[in-house]
C-alpha positions in Angstrom: -1.8 6.5 -29.9 1.3 5.9 -28.0 3.2 2.6 -28.4 3.8 2.5 -24.6 1.5 0.2 -22.7 -1.0 1.8 -20.4 0.2 2.1 -16.8 -1.2 -0.5 -14.5 -1.9 -0.3 -10.8 0.5 -2.0 -8.6 -1.1 -4.4 -6.2 0.9 -5.5 -3.2 -0.1 -8.5 -1.3 -2.1 -7.6 1.9 0.0 -8.3 4.9 -1.4 -10.8 7.4 -3.1 -8.9 10.3 -1.1 -10.8 12.9 2.2 -10.1 11.2 1.8 -6.3 11.5 1.3 -6.5 15.3 3.9 -6.2 18.0 4.9 -9.5 19.6 2.3 -10.7 22.1 -0.5 -8.3 21.0 -3.6 -9.8 19.5 -5.7 -8.1 16.8 -8.5 -7.6 19.4 -6.1 -5.9 21.9 -4.8 -3.7 19.1 -8.3 -2.7 18.0 -9.4 -1.8 21.5 -6.2 0.1 22.4 -6.2 2.0 19.1 -9.9 2.9 19.5 -9.3 4.2 23.0 -6.4 6.2 21.8 -8.5 7.7 19.0 -11.2 8.7 21.4 -8.7 10.3 23.8 -9.3 8.0 26.7 -7.1 8.9 29.6 -4.8 6.7 31.8 -5.3 3.6 29.7 -3.9 0.5 31.3 -3.8 -3.1 29.9 -3.4 -5.9 32.4 -2.4 -9.3 31.0 -4.5 -12.0 32.7 -3.1 -15.0 30.8 -2.3 -17.6 33.4 -4.0 -15.5 36.2 -7.7 -15.9 35.3 -9.8 -18.2 33.2 -12.4 -15.4 32.5 -10.3 -13.4 30.1 -6.9 -13.0 28.6 -6.7 -9.3 29.3 -8.3 -6.4 31.2 -8.3 -2.8 29.9 -9.0 0.1 32.3 -9.4 3.6 31.0 -11.0 6.9 32.0 -13.1 9.5 30.3 -13.3 13.1 31.3 -17.1 13.2 31.9 -20.3 11.2 31.7 -20.6 12.1 28.1 -17.0 11.3 27.2 -17.3 7.8 28.9 -20.5 7.2 27.0 -18.9 8.2 23.7 -15.8 6.1 24.2 -18.0 3.0 25.0 -20.3 3.6 22.1 -17.4 4.1 19.6 -15.7 1.0 21.0 -18.8 -1.1 20.6 -19.3 0.0 17.1 -15.7 -0.8 16.2 -16.0 -4.2 17.7 -19.1 -4.9 15.7 -17.6 -3.6 12.5 -14.6 -5.9 12.9 -16.6 -9.0 13.6 -16.6 -9.0 17.4 -20.3 -8.1 17.7 -21.0 -10.5 20.6 -19.7 -7.9 23.1 -21.8 -7.4 26.2 -22.1 -4.0 27.9 -23.2 -2.9 31.3 -23.5 0.6 32.7 -24.1 2.5 29.5 -27.2 4.4 30.7 -25.4 6.1 33.6 -21.8 6.3 32.1 -20.0 6.4 35.5 -18.5 2.9 34.9 -19.1 1.1 31.6 -18.0 -2.5 31.4 -17.6 -4.1 28.0 -17.0 -7.8 27.8 -15.5 -8.5 24.3 -14.8 -12.1 25.1 -11.0 -12.4 25.5 -10.7 -8.8 26.7 -12.8 -7.0 29.3 -12.8 -3.2 29.1 -13.7 -0.9 32.0 -14.3 2.8 31.2 -14.7 5.0 34.2 -15.1 8.6 35.2 -11.9 9.5 37.1 -13.6 9.8 40.5 -15.3 6.4 40.1 -12.1 4.8 39.0 -10.2 6.1 42.0 -12.9 4.8 44.3 -12.9 1.2 42.9 -9.2 1.0 42.1 -9.5 -2.1 39.9 -5.8 -2.0 38.9 -4.9 -2.8 42.5 -7.2 -5.8 42.6 -5.3 -7.3 39.7 -1.9 -6.3 41.0 -0.8 -3.9 38.2 2.6 -3.8 39.8 3.2 -7.4 38.8 5.4 -8.2 35.7 2.3 -9.2 33.6 1.0 -5.7 33.0 1.9 -2.9 30.7 0.7 0.7 30.4 -0.9 1.4 27.1 0.5 4.4 25.2 
């Protein structure tokens, strides 16, 4: 037997979820934007609705390459929301997967096929050119 004490595991305190986020980004926003990035959603845009609308704090618009891709993005996002405790999300349009709307409470997510997105042009309705928006990376 060695006189040295057995090595012990170092445990660092878990950082607060909000402390790790960039300024002004909520945990729900980060979850949604990261999930969309992981699923390779295209042309992701976040529109800040704080002070513009009482229905939500933010609007996310994204595109999928096909019906199947739009459906997969929406399904994965719904699963991630449920796993993280946001299980009350409502969904519309999942059977057809041309335009899927997910209402996650404070954030509303629209996932489109590119042709459908160009037709409805939701970003223009909410004046994306205004200073209250940012393009998601």
